[in-house]
C-alpha positions in Angstrom: 0.0 0.0 0.0 2.8 2.3 0.9 4.6 1.5 -2.4 1.5 2.2 -4.4 1.0 5.6 -2.6 4.6 6.6 -3.2 4.3 5.8 -7.0 1.2 7.8 -7.3 2.8 10.8 -5.5 5.8 10.5 -7.9 3.6 10.5 -11.0 1.7 13.6 -9.7 4.9 15.4 -9.0 6.2 14.6 -12.4 2.9 15.9 -14.0 3.2 19.1 -12.1 6.8 19.6 -13.2 5.9 18.9 -16.8 3.0 21.4 -16.6 5.2 24.0 -15.1 7.6 23.6 -18.0 5.0 24.5 -20.7 6.0 27.9 -22.2 3.4 30.7 -21.9 2.4 32.7 -25.0 4.1 36.2 -25.2 2.0 39.4 -25.5 3.2 39.7 -29.1 1.9 36.3 -30.0 -1.5 37.2 -28.5 -1.6 40.4 -30.4 -0.7 38.7 -33.6 -3.4 36.0 -33.1 -6.0 38.7 -32.3 -5.0 40.5 -35.5 -5.5 37.5 -37.7 -8.8 36.8 -36.1 -10.2 40.2 -36.9 -8.4 40.7 -40.2 -11.3 39.2 -42.3 -13.8 41.6 -40.7 -11.4 44.6 -41.1 -10.9 43.7 -44.7 -14.6 43.6 -45.4 -15.1 46.9 -43.5 -12.4 48.5 -45.6 -13.7 47.3 -48.9 -17.4 48.0 -48.3 -17.2 51.1 -46.1 -13.9 52.9 -46.0 -13.2 52.5 -49.7 -16.6 53.9 -50.8 -16.2 56.8 -48.4 -12.8 57.6 -49.8 -14.1 57.3 -53.4 -17.0 59.7 -52.6 -14.6 62.3 -51.3 -12.4 61.8 -54.3 -15.4 62.2 -56.7 -16.5 65.4 -54.9 -13.3 67.1 -56.0 -13.4 65.8 -59.6 -15.6 66.2 -62.6 -16.6 62.7 -63.7 -19.4 61.4 -65.9 -18.8 57.8 -64.9 -16.1 55.3 -64.0 -15.5 54.5 -67.7 -14.7 58.2 -68.5 -11.8 60.4 -67.6 -12.0 62.5 -64.5 -10.6 66.0 -64.1 -9.7 67.7 -60.9 -12.0 70.7 -60.2 -11.1 71.4 -56.6 -14.1 72.9 -54.7 -15.9 73.6 -58.0 -18.6 70.9 -57.3 -19.2 72.4 -53.8 -19.7 75.9 -55.3 -22.0 74.4 -58.0 -24.1 72.7 -55.2 -24.3 76.0 -53.3 -25.6 77.7 -56.4 -28.1 75.0 -57.4 -31.6 76.0 -56.4 -32.8 72.4 -56.5 -30.3 71.5 -53.9 -31.8 74.1 -51.5 -35.3 73.1 -52.4 -34.6 69.4 -51.8 -32.9 70.2 -48.5 -36.0 72.1 -47.3 -38.2 69.2 -48.4 -35.9 66.7 -46.6 -36.4 68.6 -43.3 -40.1 68.8 -43.9 -40.2 65.0 -44.7 -38.2 64.4 -41.5 -40.7 66.4 -39.4 -43.7 64.7 -41.1 -42.3 61.2 -40.4 -41.5 61.9 -36.8 -45.0 63.4 -36.1 -47.1 61.1 -38.2 -45.4 57.7 -37.9 -44.1 58.3 -34.3 -47.3 60.0 -33.1 -49.6 57.4 -34.7 -47.5 54.6 -33.2 -47.9 56.2 -29.7 -51.6 56.6 -30.0 -52.1 53.1 -31.2 -49.9 51.7 -28.5 -52.0 53.5 -25.8 -55.2 52.1 -27.4 -54.0 48.5 -28.0 -52.3 48.2 -24.6 -55.8 48.6 -23.0 -57.1 45.6 -24.8 -57.1 42.2 -23.2 -58.5 39.5 -25.5 -57.8 41.0 -28.9 -54.5 42.7 -28.1 -52.4 40.2 -30.0 -54.6 40.4 -33.1 -54.5 44.2 -33.4 -50.8 44.3 -32.5 -50.1 41.9 -35.3 -52.5 43.6 -37.8 -51.0 47.1 -37.2 -47.4 45.7 -37.5 -48.1 44.0 -40.9 -47.5 47.1 -43.0 -44.0 47.4 -41.7 -43.2 44.0 -43.4 -44.1 45.4 -46.8 -41.3 47.0 -48.8 -41.4 50.7 -49.4 -41.5 50.2 -53.2 -44.6 48.1 -52.9 -46.1 50.6 -50.5 -45.5 53.3 -53.1 -47.4 51.3 -55.7 -50.3 50.6 -53.4 -50.7 54.2 -52.3 -50.2 55.6 -55.8 -53.3 53.6 -56.7 -55.2 54.8 -53.6 -54.4 58.4 -54.6 -55.4 58.0 -58.2 -57.6 61.1 -59.0 -60.1 59.2 -61.1 -60.3 55.6 -59.9 -58.4 55.8 -56.5 -59.9 54.6 -53.3 -59.6 57.9 -51.5 -61.3 60.2 -54.0 -64.0 57.5 -54.7 -64.7 57.2 -51.0 -65.0 60.9 -50.5 -67.4 61.1 -53.5 -69.5 58.2 -52.2 -70.0 59.8 -48.8 -71.0 63.2 -50.2 -67.6 64.9 -49.7 -66.7 65.2 -53.4 -65.7 68.8 -52.9 -62.7 67.5 -51.0 -61.3 65.3 -53.8 -57.8 66.3 -54.8 -55.0 65.5 -57.1 -53.1 64.2 -54.2 -49.9 63.6 -56.1 -50.2 66.4 -58.7 -50.9 69.3 -56.4 -47.6 70.9 -55.4 -48.9 71.9 -52.0 -50.1 68.4 -51.1 -47.7 66.0 -52.8 -44.9 65.9 -50.2 -47.4 65.4 -47.4 -49.4 62.8 -49.3 -46.3 60.7 -50.1 -45.1 60.9 -46.5 -48.5 59.6 -45.3 -47.7 56.4 -47.4 -44.2 56.2 -45.9 -45.5 56.8 -42.3 -48.2 54.1 -42.8 -45.4 51.6 -43.5 -43.3 52.7 -40.4 -45.8 53.3 -37.6 -46.1 49.6 -36.7 -42.6 49.3 -35.5 -42.9 52.4 -33.3 -46.2 51.1 -31.9 -44.5 47.8 -30.7 -41.7 49.8 -29.1 -44.2 52.0 -27.2 -46.2 48.9 -26.1 -43.0 47.4 -24.7 -42.3 50.6 -22.8 -45.9 50.7 -21.5 -45.5 47.2 -20.1 -42.4 48.2 -18.2 -44.2 51.0 -16.3 -44.9 50.1 -12.6 -48.6 49.7 -12.2 -48.4 50.8 -8.6 -47.8 54.3 -9.9 -51.3 54.2 -11.6 -52.8 52.9 -8.3 -51.2 55.8 -6.4 -52.4 58.3 -8.9 -55.9 56.9 -8.7 -55.9 57.1 -4.9 -54.9 60.8 -5.3 -57.9 61.4 -7.5 -56.2 61.7 -10.8 -58.3 61.2 -13.9 -57.3 59.4 -17.1 -55.7 62.5 -18.7 -53.7 63.3 -15.6 -52.4 59.7 -15.5 -51.3 60.0 -19.1 -49.5 63.3 -18.5 -47.9 62.5 -15.1 -47.4 58.8 -15.2 -47.5 57.3 -18.7 -45.5 59.9 -20.7 -42.7 60.3 -18.1 -42.5 56.5 -17.9 -42.1 56.4 -21.7 -39.3 59.0 -21.8 -36.5 56.6 -22.7 -38.5 54.7 -25.3 -39.8 58.0 -26.7 -36.3 59.4 -27.2 -35.2 56.1 -28.9 -38.3 56.2 -31.2 -37.6 59.8 -32.1 -34.0 59.0 -33.0 -35.0 56.0 -35.0 -37.8 58.0 -36.8 -35.3 60.7 -37.7 -32.9 58.2 -39.1 -35.6 56.6 -41.2 -36.9 60.0 -42.2 -33.5 60.9 -43.7 -33.5 57.7 -45.7 -36.7 58.6 -47.5 -36.2 57.5 -51.1 -38.1 54.5 -52.3 -41.6 55.8 -51.7 -40.9 59.2 -53.4 -39.1 57.6 -56.3 -42.0 55.1 -57.0 -44.9 57.5 -56.5 -43.7 60.8 -57.9 -40.0 60.6 -58.9 -39.6 64.0 -57.2 -42.3 65.7 -59.1 -44.3 67.7 -59.9 -41.7 70.4 -60.6 -39.4 69.1 -57.9 -42.0 69.7 -55.3 -41.4 66.3 -53.7 -37.7 66.1 -54.4 -35.5 65.0 -51.5 -31.8 65.0 -51.2 -31.7 61.2 -51.7 -33.8 61.3 -54.9 -31.8 64.2 -56.3 -28.6 62.3 -55.6 -30.0 59.4 -57.6 -31.1 61.7 -60.4 -27.6 63.4 -60.6 -25.7 60.2 -60.4 -27.7 57.8 -62.7 -29.6 60.1 -65.0 -27.5 63.2 -65.4 -24.2 61.3 -64.9 -22.9 64.2 -62.7 -21.1 62.1 -60.2 -19.1 64.9 -58.7 -22.2 66.9 -57.6 -23.9 63.7 -56.5 -20.9 63.0 -54.3 -21.1 66.4 -52.7 -24.7 65.9 -51.8 -23.8 62.5 -50.4 -21.3 64.2 -48.1 -23.9 66.9 -47.2 -26.5 64.2 -46.3 -23.9 62.4 -44.1 -23.0 65.6 -42.3 -26.7 66.4 -41.9 -27.2 63.0 -40.2 -24.2 63.5 -38.0 -25.3 67.0 -36.9 -28.8 65.9 -36.2 -27.5 62.9 -34.2 -25.2 65.0 -32.1 -27.9 67.7 -31.4 -30.4 65.0 -30.5 -28.0 63.1 -28.2 -27.2 66.4 -26.3 -30.9 67.2 -26.0 -31.6 63.6 -24.6 -28.7 63.9 -22.2 -30.1 67.2 -20.9 -33.5 65.7 -20.4 -32.1 62.8 -18.4 -30.4 65.1 -15.9 
């Protein structure tokens, strides 16, 4: 027994000695291994993000009609051309208006429907699913659907107004310069409000119900509960929804392109649609690149301002 125990102790001692003799990896080896692990992701990021950004900046300082043509350096000529182009300024104003419309209509409708659906018990899942379904439809398809709804002669909207005796309110929804941007944004907001509704419903479910009980004990009515309990409880969700709606608003392209293509007379032209028109129809890649940079700077500025505003609210 003693001999067996002594042999076992010797083997354990030998194993510890062998384990202690294994060399440890140097910091340089760890850094080299980490680099090769992230190298494929870095390569993809460089090819699909950094290279297009660099090419956009290069194009903005050159006059180019396409990659199969020669490019000549023009310095800040494209930037001066953009500053003097009235359509650039008009599309910029329309982009801000489109952004405001989307935040108010899509975000506001999402909040109202969330407040209504969250009060349901048996049919909540049905209505939540039904209102979210438009978000699953692509914006191009949404554009085709709503273009037919807005048809001045056979469209559902004008036909319904005529049938209920409100024929005086029928309009050329996509041909009236004063209505076209708003009308197209209604279609885009219809596609987007379902996502915001689900986010608001999730926020409502996280509000402590004891706050409502306390408010009811204090004699608060439904409107006071909304103002002093519900909306403060949705502050974080609301700021997230607003930021998401602003990002989606800046990306407005497909609906406008399908429904009006920026018309009539550039009255629904956005920065994004004008970029497409310059790059692929007018073949003015230099000016299109300048507007791409302008759109990026606009998104960065809006994000910084919004984040500072949100930080101030949270204090």
